[in-house]
Structures are given as C-alpha cells and as structure tokens.
C-alpha beads as a LAMMPS data file, in Angstrom:
LAMMPS data file: protein, C-alpha beads

85 atoms
84 bonds

1 atom types
1 bond types

-500.0 500.0 xlo xhi
-500.0 500.0 ylo yhi
-500.0 500.0 zlo zhi

Masses

1 110.0

Atoms # bond

1 1 1 -246.857 285.363 477.015
2 1 1 -249.285 287.474 475.335
3 1 1 -252.347 286.116 473.259
4 1 1 -250.762 287.546 470.166
5 1 1 -247.619 285.733 470.647
6 1 1 -249.288 282.403 471.395
7 1 1 -251.582 282.789 468.405
8 1 1 -248.279 283.340 466.236
9 1 1 -246.736 280.230 467.732
10 1 1 -249.874 278.268 467.138
11 1 1 -250.046 279.479 463.494
12 1 1 -246.412 278.824 462.919
13 1 1 -246.790 275.347 464.519
14 1 1 -249.917 274.482 462.235
15 1 1 -248.127 275.711 459.268
16 1 1 -244.958 273.458 459.940
17 1 1 -246.955 270.518 460.518
18 1 1 -248.909 270.806 457.188
19 1 1 -245.459 271.328 455.253
20 1 1 -244.189 268.231 456.993
21 1 1 -247.205 266.215 456.344
22 1 1 -247.339 267.445 452.560
23 1 1 -243.578 266.324 452.409
24 1 1 -244.312 262.899 454.077
25 1 1 -247.141 262.311 451.499
26 1 1 -244.846 263.037 448.587
27 1 1 -242.318 260.570 449.964
28 1 1 -245.128 258.045 450.278
29 1 1 -246.235 258.477 446.722
30 1 1 -242.810 258.293 445.369
31 1 1 -242.162 255.045 447.423
32 1 1 -245.351 253.680 446.287
33 1 1 -244.417 254.244 442.552
34 1 1 -240.883 252.777 442.997
35 1 1 -242.505 249.633 444.561
36 1 1 -244.732 249.347 441.894
37 1 1 -242.130 249.533 439.298
38 1 1 -239.947 247.116 441.068
39 1 1 -242.884 244.558 441.326
40 1 1 -243.603 244.898 437.460
41 1 1 -239.649 244.102 437.135
42 1 1 -239.714 241.005 439.145
43 1 1 -243.101 239.741 437.521
44 1 1 -241.447 240.366 433.981
45 1 1 -238.264 238.220 435.198
46 1 1 -240.485 235.533 436.807
47 1 1 -242.418 235.296 433.516
48 1 1 -239.287 235.167 431.474
49 1 1 -237.877 232.288 433.834
50 1 1 -241.193 230.362 433.450
51 1 1 -241.049 230.860 429.439
52 1 1 -237.374 229.665 429.476
53 1 1 -238.335 226.509 431.582
54 1 1 -241.137 225.785 429.375
55 1 1 -238.928 226.184 426.328
56 1 1 -236.439 223.902 427.592
57 1 1 -238.688 221.477 429.394
58 1 1 -237.426 218.641 427.030
59 1 1 -233.971 219.033 427.656
60 1 1 -233.006 216.892 430.750
61 1 1 -229.512 218.442 431.193
62 1 1 -230.900 221.991 431.275
63 1 1 -233.296 221.109 433.928
64 1 1 -230.831 219.466 435.984
65 1 1 -228.410 222.306 435.648
66 1 1 -231.288 224.744 436.604
67 1 1 -231.804 222.671 439.790
68 1 1 -228.200 222.400 440.648
69 1 1 -226.629 224.883 443.160
70 1 1 -224.419 225.987 440.374
71 1 1 -227.502 226.702 438.018
72 1 1 -229.092 228.494 440.732
73 1 1 -226.119 230.961 440.939
74 1 1 -225.950 231.171 437.410
75 1 1 -229.661 232.362 437.372
76 1 1 -229.062 234.661 440.227
77 1 1 -226.158 236.381 438.542
78 1 1 -227.984 236.760 435.477
79 1 1 -230.875 238.573 437.125
80 1 1 -228.598 240.992 439.008
81 1 1 -227.805 239.312 442.268
82 1 1 -224.150 240.031 443.019
83 1 1 -223.561 239.169 446.800
84 1 1 -222.217 235.380 447.347
85 1 1 -221.753 234.000 450.551

Bonds

1 1 1 2
2 1 2 3
3 1 3 4
4 1 4 5
5 1 5 6
6 1 6 7
7 1 7 8
8 1 8 9
9 1 9 10
10 1 10 11
11 1 11 12
12 1 12 13
13 1 13 14
14 1 14 15
15 1 15 16
16 1 16 17
17 1 17 18
18 1 18 19
19 1 19 20
20 1 20 21
21 1 21 22
22 1 22 23
23 1 23 24
24 1 24 25
25 1 25 26
26 1 26 27
27 1 27 28
28 1 28 29
29 1 29 30
30 1 30 31
31 1 31 32
32 1 32 33
33 1 33 34
34 1 34 35
35 1 35 36
36 1 36 37
37 1 37 38
38 1 38 39
39 1 39 40
40 1 40 41
41 1 41 42
42 1 42 43
43 1 43 44
44 1 44 45
45 1 45 46
46 1 46 47
47 1 47 48
48 1 48 49
49 1 49 50
50 1 50 51
51 1 51 52
52 1 52 53
53 1 53 54
54 1 54 55
55 1 55 56
56 1 56 57
57 1 57 58
58 1 58 59
59 1 59 60
60 1 60 61
61 1 61 62
62 1 62 63
63 1 63 64
64 1 64 65
65 1 65 66
66 1 66 67
67 1 67 68
68 1 68 69
69 1 69 70
70 1 70 71
71 1 71 72
72 1 72 73
73 1 73 74
74 1 74 75
75 1 75 76
76 1 76 77
77 1 77 78
78 1 78 79
79 1 79 80
80 1 80 81
81 1 81 82
82 1 82 83
83 1 83 84
84 1 84 85
C-alpha cells in the first residue's frame, strides 16, 4: 500500500469516527432529556398522590382502601400501569 492510500484510509477512518461520536453524543443528550422529562412526571404524580393522601387522611375507609391490594391495583391503573400478573 502506498503512503497516499494509507493517508486516505486514516483520514476516512477518522472522519467516520467523528461522525459516529457526534451521533452518539446526540443520542446521549436525547436520552438524558427524555429521562429528565420522565423524572419530572414521576415526581409530579408522587406529589399528587401525597396530596391525595393528605386530603383524605381523615377518611379511614379511604386509607384502608389504598392500603389494600385492590386499592394499590386501582392506583396503578390510574397512573397508567397496564400489565397485571
């Protein structure tokens, strides 16, 4: 292989590595944004649940319902959980 061909291969390999690295950085940023969004959603739902419990703290029936398996399943379905076992 001549030096010229070798130089072209090294240049092409470097360019390909830079493009792949750029693509991976874009994917990383995208995933971090999605994760941050999901975290905010979970925190919002948690705060809503805590508020709901505080608001209905005096209701013994409500608290017993929430503690029961049926109440937990109801809450899970209310917040989007669809898989049941």
